[in-house]
Residue, then its C-alpha position, 0 to 999 in steps of 0.5 A: v199943184r196936183e196937176t203940176t206935180g202929179l202928187p196927191l194933195l193933203t191939207d188939214v181942216h179944223e171945223p166940220s164945215q170945212a170937210e166937204p169943200t176940202a175933200a172935193v179938192c184934196q185926196i187926203v184930208q188931215i185931222p190935226a192932233f189936237l182935234a182928233r178926238q172931236t167926233d163931229l169933225v171925225e164924222a164930217v171928214a170921214a163922210a166927205t172923204a168917203r163921198h169923194g174917194g179920198a183918205i183921212n190922215v189923223k195925227k195922234p194927239q200928244f196926250v193920247a196913247p197909241e192903243d187908244m187911236v183904234h177908237v178914232v179908226k173905228k169912228c172913221e170906219a163907222f162914218g163911212n171911210p176905212n181909208v185911214l192913215l195915222t201919224e205919230r208926231g211925238t208925246m208930251f214929256g213934261y213942259g216944252r218937250l216932245v218925245n217919240d216912242l217908236r213902239c207907236i208905229p207897230v201898235m198903230q199898224s196893228f189897226g190895219g192901216p198905214v202909219i206915217f211918222d211926222a219927222t218935223h213936228s216931232v222935233q218941235l219945242p212947244g212953249g215960249a212966245t213961239t214954237g221952237g224946234r231942233r231941225e238937226m234931229v230930223p234925220f236921226l228920228s226919221r231914220a229910226a222911224v223907217a227902221c221901225g217900219c213906218d209906212g211914210i214920212f211927213f216933212e215940212t220943208h222950205p228953201n230957207p227955213d229961217k225965213a219961213l212964216s211958221d215952223g221954221p225951226n223944225m223944217v228941213p231945208l229944201a236943198e237937204l231933202p233929196r239926200l235924206i230921202d235917198q237915205l230913207v229909201q235905202l234904209r226902208n229897203l233894208s228894213l223890208e228884208f228883215s221883216a220878210 
């Protein structure tokens, strides 16, 4: 995929033993939100990505305050890799609802690294037999996050989200992505004018 697209690869790991082989292939190794506080996993990913010159993307758990993510960043640095991205993907609000507190973006940026906004997982509706989602909210939330200064946007996409094997209800249809990305680039450029 990297040879075809020229883009860096990102994938997540769930166990420390997966860190080394993944870091050997991917330029960014992601630690999922529910595993971000597992020190053995953070240590393995930080060490492996440091050896291979990669970066770490840590998703902020839905139950962790943005201020507390500094501890994860410090662990990554202590275990050898200061190249840490943090991803905001919503906070649990009662049962079956995620909300985004966009103050998370500047708070986590104050730790020194880039902050990514996960637009598609932010619209998930957890619970039930399968996880649902509100994909029609993705453009609104991603525009708000860009206006607040996020450093990147994470999207899950599919040619036909309703036929996707997982996360379909919150995916952006592939055909809609170019228009949305164009809007976000324009908004980012405008946002940079205000922060200059």
